[in-house]
N, C-alpha and C positions, 0 to 999 in steps of 0.2 A: 165730929168735925165741925168746925166753925163755919157758919153760913155767912154770906156777905152782909146780911142785915144785922148780924150779931157781932161782927168783927169790931174790935176796938179801933179807935181812930189811930192813924199813923203817928207815932211819936214825933215830936218836933225835931229831934235829932236826925230823923230820916226824911224830912221834907226836902225837896229839891230847892236849890237856890232860887229865890224869887226876886225879881227886880222891884225897885221902889214903885209904889202905886202911882199910876197915871191912867186916865181913861183909855188911852190908846196902847197901853202896855201889853195887853194880852190879845192881840188880833187873831192869833192862831186858834184860840179856843172860844173867843167871843165873850169871855168873862168881863164883867163890868167893874169888879173890884177884887181886892186881895182875898177876902173870905170866900168869895165865889170861886176864885182861881184855886185856892187851897182844896176846896171840895172837888173841883175838876181834876186836880192832880191826884188826889186820893182815889177818886173813882177810876181814873186811868190805871193806877197801880193795881187796884182791885180787879179790874177787867183783865189786865195782863196775867195776874195770878190765877184767875178763873180760867182763862184760856189755856194756861199751862196745865192746870189740873184736868181740864177737859181733854187735852191731847193725851195726857197720861192715862186717863180712863179709857179712851179709845184704843190706845196701845194695849192695855190690859185686856180689854174685850176681845181684840184680835188674837192675843195670845191664848185666851181662854177657849176661843173657837178652835184654834189649831190643836190645843191639848185635848179637847173633847173629841175631835176627829181622830187624833192619834189613838186615844183610848178606845174609841169605837172600833178602829181597825184591829187593835190588839185583842179586844173581846171577840170579834168576828173570827180572827185566826185561832184563838183559844177554843172557841166553840167548834170550829172545823176539826181541829185535832182531837177534841173530845169525841166527836162523832166517829172519826177514823179509828180511834182506840177502842171504842165500843164495838165497832164492826169487827175489829181484830179479835177482841176478847170473846165475843159471842160466836165467832167462826171457829175458835179453838174448842169451846165447850158450851153447852146450852146454859141458859140463866139458872136452871135448877141445879146445876153443878157448881158454877162459879159465883152465883148470887148476883144481887144488884147493888148499886152504889148506896152506901150508908156510912155513918160515922165509924162503924166497926168492920166494914167490908169494902174491899177494892177488887172488882172483877178483873181489872187489868193485871194486878199482881197475881191473882189466882190463875189467870190464863198463862202468865209467864211461868209460874210454878208447874203447871201441868205440862207445858212444853219442855221445861227443863227436865222433868221426870221422864218424859218420853224419849228425849235425846240421850239421857244417861243410860238407858237400857240398851 
C-alpha cells in the first residue's frame, strides 16, 4: 500500500483549475502563491483519500467483529451438540463398548448401530 509520504505528486492533468496568481487569490486556504496553493490542493486531495480509506477500514473492522461473534456462536452451538451426542452415545453403551472419538472411530455411529441392532430384533 502506498503511504502518503511515498505517494507520487498529483499529475498536472488532475490538478483543479487554478485562478491566475494574485496575493488575494486564495483567501480560503491562506496560500501566498501558486506553488503553495498547489501543495495545499494536493494535501487536501490526499486527506480526502486517507479519510475514505480510514472509513473503509473501520467498516471492515466492524464486519470482522460481527463475523467473529457469529463464528463464536456457531462454535458454541457445535460444542453443545457435541456434548449432547456424547451423552446420547454413552447412555446407549459404555465407552469400553463403543470406544472414544478418534480418526478411526465414532462412538455416535457405534451407538446408532447398537440401537439399530436392538430394534431389529
